[in-house]
C-alpha positions in Angstrom: 94.0 42.4 114.6 92.3 39.0 112.3 93.4 36.9 110.3 90.9 37.6 107.3 92.3 38.0 104.0 90.5 40.0 101.3 90.8 38.4 97.6 89.5 40.1 94.6 89.1 38.1 91.2 89.4 40.7 88.4 89.3 40.1 84.6 89.7 42.9 82.0 87.3 41.5 79.8 84.8 38.6 80.1 84.5 35.3 78.9 87.7 34.1 81.0 85.5 32.1 83.7 86.4 34.6 86.5 83.0 34.1 88.7 83.2 30.5 88.2 86.9 30.4 89.3 85.7 32.3 92.6 82.8 30.1 93.5 85.2 26.9 92.9 87.9 28.2 95.2 85.2 29.3 97.5 83.8 25.8 97.6 87.2 24.5 98.3 87.5 26.9 101.2 84.7 25.5 102.7 85.3 22.0 101.8 88.9 22.9 104.3 86.4 24.0 106.8 86.5 27.8 106.4 84.1 30.5 106.7 83.9 32.4 103.1 82.1 35.7 102.7 81.7 36.8 98.9 81.0 40.2 97.7 79.3 40.2 94.1 80.7 43.7 93.2 80.2 43.2 89.2 77.0 45.4 89.5 76.2 45.7 85.9 76.4 42.0 85.1 76.1 39.9 88.6 77.3 36.3 87.8 77.2 34.9 91.5 73.5 34.3 91.2 73.9 32.2 88.0 76.5 29.5 89.9 74.3 26.4 90.5 74.6 26.3 94.4 74.4 29.6 95.0 71.3 30.0 93.1 68.6 29.4 95.1 69.9 31.1 98.5 70.5 34.6 96.3 66.8 34.1 95.0 65.7 33.5 98.5 67.1 36.2 100.0 66.0 38.7 97.3 62.6 37.8 97.9 62.5 38.0 101.6 60.8 40.9 102.5 63.0 41.5 105.9 65.9 41.9 104.0 67.0 44.8 102.2 68.7 43.9 98.8 72.6 43.7 98.0 75.7 45.5 98.2 74.5 48.4 96.0 71.4 48.9 98.3 73.7 48.9 101.0 75.8 51.5 99.4 72.7 53.8 98.5 71.1 53.4 102.1 74.5 54.6 103.3 74.4 57.7 101.0 71.0 58.7 101.9 71.3 58.3 105.7 75.3 58.4 106.5 74.3 55.0 108.4 73.7 51.5 107.2 72.1 48.7 109.0 73.9 45.2 109.5 75.4 44.0 106.3 75.2 40.3 107.7 71.4 40.5 108.8 69.8 42.5 106.1 72.4 42.1 103.1 73.7 38.6 102.8 72.5 35.4 101.9 73.8 32.0 103.7 75.2 30.6 105.3 75.2 27.8 102.6 76.6 24.8 104.0 77.2 20.9 102.6 77.6 17.6 104.4 80.8 17.6 102.4 82.5 20.8 104.2 84.6 20.0 107.3 83.6 21.7 110.5 83.1 25.4 110.2 82.9 25.3 106.6 80.1 27.9 105.3 79.5 30.3 102.6 77.8 33.5 102.8 77.0 35.5 99.9 76.2 39.4 99.7 74.6 39.8 96.2 75.0 42.7 93.8 71.4 43.8 94.6 67.5 43.3 93.4 68.4 43.9 89.4 65.0 45.6 88.7 64.6 48.5 87.0 64.8 50.8 89.5 68.5 49.2 90.3 69.6 49.3 86.8 68.4 53.0 86.3 70.1 54.4 89.7 73.3 52.0 88.9 73.7 53.8 85.5 73.4 57.6 87.1 75.2 56.7 90.0 78.2 59.0 90.3 81.1 56.9 92.2 83.8 59.7 92.0 81.5 62.1 93.5 79.9 59.6 96.1 83.5 58.8 97.1 85.4 62.1 97.4 82.6 64.0 98.5 79.7 62.0 100.0 81.6 60.2 102.9 81.9 57.2 100.2 85.5 57.1 101.3 85.1 56.5 104.8 82.3 53.6 104.0 85.1 51.7 101.9 87.7 52.1 104.5 85.6 50.9 107.0 84.1 48.1 105.0 86.7 45.5 105.7 86.3 45.9 109.3 82.6 45.9 109.2 82.7 42.5 107.0 85.6 41.0 109.9 83.3 42.5 112.6 79.8 41.4 111.6 80.8 38.0 109.9 82.8 37.1 113.2 86.4 37.0 111.5 86.0 34.8 108.4 88.8 33.0 107.2 88.3 34.6 102.9 86.5 37.4 101.7 85.9 36.8 97.8 85.2 40.1 95.7 84.1 39.7 92.2 85.2 42.6 90.4 84.0 44.5 87.5 85.8 43.9 84.0 87.6 46.8 82.4 88.7 50.0 84.1 86.1 51.5 86.1 85.9 53.5 89.2 84.3 50.7 91.2 86.6 48.1 89.5 89.5 50.2 91.4 88.0 50.5 94.3 88.1 46.2 94.4 91.6 46.1 93.2 93.4 49.0 94.6 91.4 49.7 98.2 89.9 46.3 99.5 92.1 43.4 98.8 95.0 41.8 100.2 95.4 39.9 96.9 94.3 40.2 93.4 93.5 37.2 91.3 94.2 38.4 87.7 92.5 36.2 85.2 93.3 36.7 81.4 93.0 35.2 78.2 96.1 34.8 76.2 95.2 37.4 73.1 96.9 40.5 72.8 93.9 42.4 73.9 93.4 40.6 77.4 97.3 40.7 77.6 97.6 44.3 77.4 94.7 45.4 79.2 95.5 43.0 82.0 99.5 44.4 82.0 98.1 47.9 82.8 95.7 47.0 85.7 98.7 45.1 86.8 101.3 48.0 86.6 98.5 50.1 88.4 98.0 47.6 91.2 101.8 47.6 91.6 101.9 51.2 92.0 99.2 51.6 94.4 100.3 48.7 96.5 103.5 50.6 96.9 101.5 54.0 98.1 99.6 51.8 100.6 103.0 50.4 102.0 104.4 54.1 102.1 101.4 55.3 103.8 101.2 52.4 106.3 97.4 51.9 106.1 97.2 48.5 104.6 99.8 45.8 103.6 101.2 45.2 100.0 98.7 43.6 97.4 100.0 40.1 96.2 99.0 39.4 92.5 98.4 35.9 91.5 98.0 35.4 87.6 95.7 33.0 86.1 95.7 32.2 82.7 92.2 31.0 81.3 90.7 29.3 79.3 93.9 27.5 77.6 92.9 25.1 74.9 95.3 21.9 75.9 94.3 20.4 72.4 96.2 23.3 70.7 99.9 23.3 69.0 102.0 23.0 72.4 104.6 25.5 70.9 102.3 28.3 70.0 100.6 28.0 73.5 103.9 28.3 75.3 105.0 31.3 73.3 101.5 33.1 74.3 102.1 32.3 78.2 105.7 33.3 77.8 104.5 36.7 76.2 102.0 37.4 78.9 104.7 36.7 81.9 106.9 39.1 80.0 104.0 41.8 79.7 103.2 41.3 83.4 106.6 40.6 84.7 105.2 38.4 86.5 104.9 34.4 86.6 101.8 32.7 85.5 100.7 31.0 88.7 98.0 28.7 87.2 96.5 27.4 83.8 92.8 26.9 83.4 92.3 24.6 80.8 89.2 24.9 78.4 86.1 22.9 79.7 83.3 22.7 76.8 80.2 22.1 79.7 81.2 25.0 81.3 80.4 27.4 78.4 76.8 25.8 78.6 76.2 25.3 82.6 77.8 27.4 85.2 78.7 24.4 87.4 80.6 24.3 90.5 83.0 21.5 89.9 84.7 21.3 93.0 81.2 20.5 94.5 80.7 17.8 91.8 84.0 16.1 92.6 84.3 16.3 96.4 85.2 13.1 97.9 86.2 11.9 94.5 88.9 13.9 93.3 91.0 10.5 92.3 88.4 10.9 89.2 88.1 14.7 88.8 89.0 16.5 85.8 92.3 18.6 85.6 90.3 22.1 86.0 89.3 20.9 89.5 93.4 20.1 90.6 94.0 23.7 89.2 91.2 25.1 91.2 92.7 23.4 94.0 96.3 24.8 93.5 94.5 28.8 93.0 92.9 27.8 96.3 96.5 26.9 97.8 97.7 30.3 96.4 94.7 32.4 97.5 95.1 30.7 101.1 98.7 30.9 101.6 100.8 33.5 103.1 101.0 37.2 101.3 104.3 37.1 99.4 104.7 40.4 99.3 104.1 41.2 103.4 107.4 41.3 105.0 105.6 41.1 108.4 107.5 38.7 110.9 110.7 39.4 109.2 113.7 42.1 109.5 115.3 44.2 106.9 119.0 43.6 107.0 120.6 46.4 104.8 123.5 45.9 102.2 126.9 46.4 103.1 129.8 44.5 104.4 130.5 42.4 107.5 132.7 40.0 109.2 132.1 36.6 108.1 133.8 33.4 109.1 135.9 32.9 112.1 140.1 32.1 112.6 139.3 30.9 116.1 137.5 27.6 115.5 140.7 25.6 115.9 138.9 22.2 117.2 137.8 19.6 115.3 138.2 19.4 111.3 138.9 22.6 109.4 136.0 22.7 107.4 133.9 23.3 110.3 134.6 27.0 109.5 135.5 29.8 107.2 138.4 32.0 107.5 137.0 35.5 108.5 137.1 37.7 105.7 134.8 40.5 104.8 132.0 40.1 102.6 129.2 42.6 100.9 125.8 41.3 100.7 122.8 43.0 99.1 120.0 43.9 100.8 117.5 41.1 102.4 114.8 40.4 105.0 114.8 37.3 107.2 112.4 35.9 110.0 112.5 37.2 113.2 112.0 33.8 114.6 112.3 30.3 113.6 109.5 28.5 112.1 107.2 27.1 114.9 104.9 24.5 114.9 101.7 26.5 114.6 103.0 27.6 111.1 104.1 24.6 109.6 100.9 22.8 110.9 99.4 25.7 109.0 101.4 24.9 105.7 100.4 21.0 106.2 96.8 21.8 106.3 96.8 23.9 103.6 99.1 22.0 101.3 97.6 18.6 102.0 100.6 16.6 101.0 100.7 12.7 99.9 101.7 10.3 102.3 105.3 10.4 100.3 106.0 14.0 100.5 104.9 14.1 104.2 107.5 11.6 105.0 110.2 13.3 103.2 109.3 16.4 104.5 109.0 15.9 108.4 109.0 12.9 110.7 105.4 12.8 112.6 106.3 9.9 114.4 109.7 10.1 115.6 110.7 10.5 119.1 114.0 10.5 121.0 115.4 11.5 124.3 114.2 14.9 125.7 112.1 15.8 122.4 109.3 14.5 120.3 107.7 16.0 117.2 104.9 17.8 118.3 102.7 18.0 115.1 100.4 15.0 114.5 97.9 13.5 112.0 94.3 14.4 113.4 92.1 11.3 113.8 89.5 13.6 111.8 91.4 15.3 109.1 94.5 17.2 108.8 97.0 17.8 110.8 97.2 19.3 114.9 99.6 20.5 117.4 100.3 19.1 121.1 98.9 21.7 123.4 101.3 24.1 124.7 103.9 23.7 121.8 102.3 26.1 119.0 105.3 28.7 119.4 108.2 26.1 119.9 110.3 25.6 116.9 109.1 23.1 114.4 111.5 20.0 114.7 112.0 16.7 112.7 112.1 18.8 109.3 114.5 17.6 106.6 115.9 20.4 104.5 113.3 19.2 101.3 110.5 20.1 104.2 112.2 23.2 105.2 112.3 24.2 101.4 108.9 23.3 100.4 107.5 25.7 103.2 109.6 28.2 102.2 108.8 28.2 98.7 104.7 27.9 99.6 105.4 31.1 102.1 106.6 33.1 98.9 110.1 33.1 100.5 113.5 30.9 100.6 116.0 29.5 103.1 118.7 31.9 103.6 122.0 31.6 102.3 124.8 31.0 105.2 126.2 34.1 104.8 122.8 35.8 105.2 122.4 33.5 108.1 125.6 34.7 110.0 124.9 38.6 108.7 121.6 38.1 110.4 123.0 36.8 113.7 126.0 38.5 114.3 125.5 42.2 112.8 128.7 43.5 111.0 131.1 43.7 113.9 132.2 40.1 113.8 131.1 39.2 117.4 131.2 35.4 118.6 127.8 35.4 119.7 124.6 37.5 118.5 125.0 39.2 121.9 128.4 39.8 122.1 131.6 38.2 122.8 130.9 36.3 126.1 128.6 33.3 126.1 126.0 33.9 128.8 124.1 30.3 129.5 120.9 32.7 130.3 120.4 34.6 126.7 119.7 31.0 125.0 118.5 27.6 124.7 121.8 25.4 124.6 122.8 22.8 127.0 124.3 24.7 129.4 120.8 25.8 129.8 119.3 22.7 130.8 116.0 22.9 129.3 116.1 19.5 127.8 114.3 20.7 125.0 113.1 23.3 122.7 111.3 26.4 124.3 109.2 29.1 122.9 110.8 31.2 120.2 110.5 34.6 121.9 111.9 33.1 125.4 115.3 34.7 125.1 114.7 38.5 124.1 118.0 39.6 125.6 119.6 37.2 123.0 118.4 38.7 120.2 121.0 39.6 117.2 121.8 43.2 116.4 119.0 42.9 113.5 116.4 42.0 116.3 116.4 38.1 115.4 115.7 35.5 118.1 117.1 32.1 118.9 120.1 32.8 116.6 122.2 30.7 119.0 120.8 27.6 120.6 117.1 26.3 120.5 117.1 24.7 117.1 120.3 24.1 114.1 119.0 25.9 111.1 119.0 24.8 107.5 120.5 27.4 104.7 120.4 26.8 101.3 124.3 26.1 100.8 126.2 23.2 100.4 128.5 22.4 103.2 130.9 21.0 100.5 130.4 23.1 97.0 132.4 20.3 95.1 130.5 17.2 96.8 127.4 18.9 96.9 125.8 15.9 99.4 125.4 17.8 102.4 123.9 21.3 103.8 124.9 23.9 106.3 123.1 23.9 109.4 123.8 27.1 111.7 123.1 28.2 115.0 123.2 25.3 117.6 120.7 23.7 119.4 119.0 22.9 122.8 121.3 20.0 123.2 124.6 21.4 122.1 127.3 23.4 124.2 128.1 26.8 123.5 131.0 26.1 121.2 128.2 24.9 118.4 126.3 28.3 119.2 128.7 30.8 117.9 127.7 32.6 115.1 130.4 31.5 112.7 130.1 27.5 113.5 129.1 25.3 110.5 127.4 21.8 110.8 127.2 19.3 107.9 123.7 17.6 107.5 122.4 15.0 104.7 119.1 16.9 103.2 117.0 13.8 104.1 118.1 13.7 107.8 115.4 14.5 110.5 115.9 15.0 114.3 115.0 16.2 117.1 117.3 19.4 116.8 116.9 20.8 113.5 114.7 23.7 112.3 114.6 26.6 110.1 113.6 30.1 109.2 113.0 31.9 105.9 114.6 34.9 104.0 113.6 36.7 101.1 115.2 39.4 98.5 
C-alpha cells in the first residue's frame, strides 16, 4: 500500500480558475519536496499546456516522435490492443524541476493528447459508456491508479484536471479515481446549483465505495472563486452562506479575483517562491489549498475504532485517595456513536503535521517544546538544519510528547478530527462493564508502560497488544497522559482533563476512571494525545 493521494480538480462551469489552481497547488507541493503527477483529463479543452512553466515541456513532449501522445492516445491504444505501453515512458512529459524545489520536488505531466484534427474527430465520436462497460474500459480505469503509482514510483500526489459539467469522463474523474475532489465554484446561482448536484452525486458514490470496500470515502474540498473582495461585504457573505447551505459543507477556501490572471496563465506560486512575505493574497490561499489537499482524508476512519452508541459505567466510587475532584461519582452514561484513534498520535504523525503546516516560530512554541529534555525523556522531533522537521531515528512510533493542549487541538483540526471528551475517552478505555483497567480489574505491569514497568521513558504505541481495551485501543493505560476536550472544573475553566497515566506514574493513575488536571499551555515529557471523530 502506498501513500499516493489522487486529487481531482472539478468545476461545473469554466471561468473559475480551476486549472490555474491545480497548477499553483502542484507547484506548492514541489516546493515542499513532493513528487507530483498531473493528468489532463479535460480532453475537449485542455488547459495544462497553457500554464507558463508547463507550456514548453508539454510542447516538446508532443513533438517527440519517440513519445505516443497523452492520456487519450493511451486509452485509444488500450481499446485497440487490450494492452498499453508504459505511461511514464511514452505518455508523460517531465520531470519538470526548479532550483526552488526542495529535494525530491518534481512534476510530471500526462497531457490530454495531440489536439490535432484526428484527435478532435475521434474524441467527438468516442463512446465512453460502451468503452467502459463493454470494451474493458472499466478494468483499465480500475488499474489506472495502481499503474500510475507503480510507473512513477509512488508519487506523493496525482492531480487530475477534470472536464466541466456533467459528463461520462467527468464521472470517472470525480467518482472512480480520486481520494479527494476539489470543487471550484462561482457564487452565482448557475454555479451553485450545478455544483450542488455534483457534490450530492459524489457523496452517494463515496458511500457506495465504502460499502463495497474497494476504495476509501471521497473527501470534498469546496473552493469559492473568483471572489471579488472589493464588492459589498454583506452581499459577498450572503452568497458564501447560500453556497454552504446548498452544499451542506463549509467553504474551505476563497480565491480572490486577480485581474492579471484573466490575461496570462501565471503560476504565482512560482513567481513568489522564496519571497512569500511580498506575495499577493491569492498565493497564501493557494498555500492553504495545498495544505488541505496534502492533509489526511477527513472522511477516512482508517486507524480508528468505532465505538457504538449505548450506556457504559462512568467514574468510580473507589478513588478515595487525594482530592475528591480527581474522580466522578460512578454512574451510567449513554453516549452516541463515535470513532477514536487506535493509538496515541506518534512522533511520525506529528512531524508530518508540522512539515505540512510549516508554522511560525510563535505557533511552534505554543504547540510543542522541541528543545525540552528532562529525566528519562526528551522531545524526539527536532528542527532540521536544511528545512522542516525530522525525528530522532528509532522513535517514529513512540507517542509524541511535550505537546500542549493547543498543539494537540491544532493537530486534531488539521487531521479533520477533534480531541475526545473525557467520557468518550473513558468508554473507549474500559468498555461498558466498569472495569478498572482496559484489560480487567487487576493491575498487571506487563500489560502497560507504567512506573512499575521500569521502562524509563515512552515505548512504541503498539508495544502492549495484550493490554488493549475492549474496543481495541492501545495504550489507554500508561505510556503518556492524553489530553481531552473537557475542562477539569467546568466553573473555573482553567485546566483541561488528562487521562490514562504515563510511563512515570504508578498503577493508581493508570485506572480508567482517574482524572488529572493540566493547564493548556503546559508541555512536558509525559503528555500526549489521541483524536476522535463523530
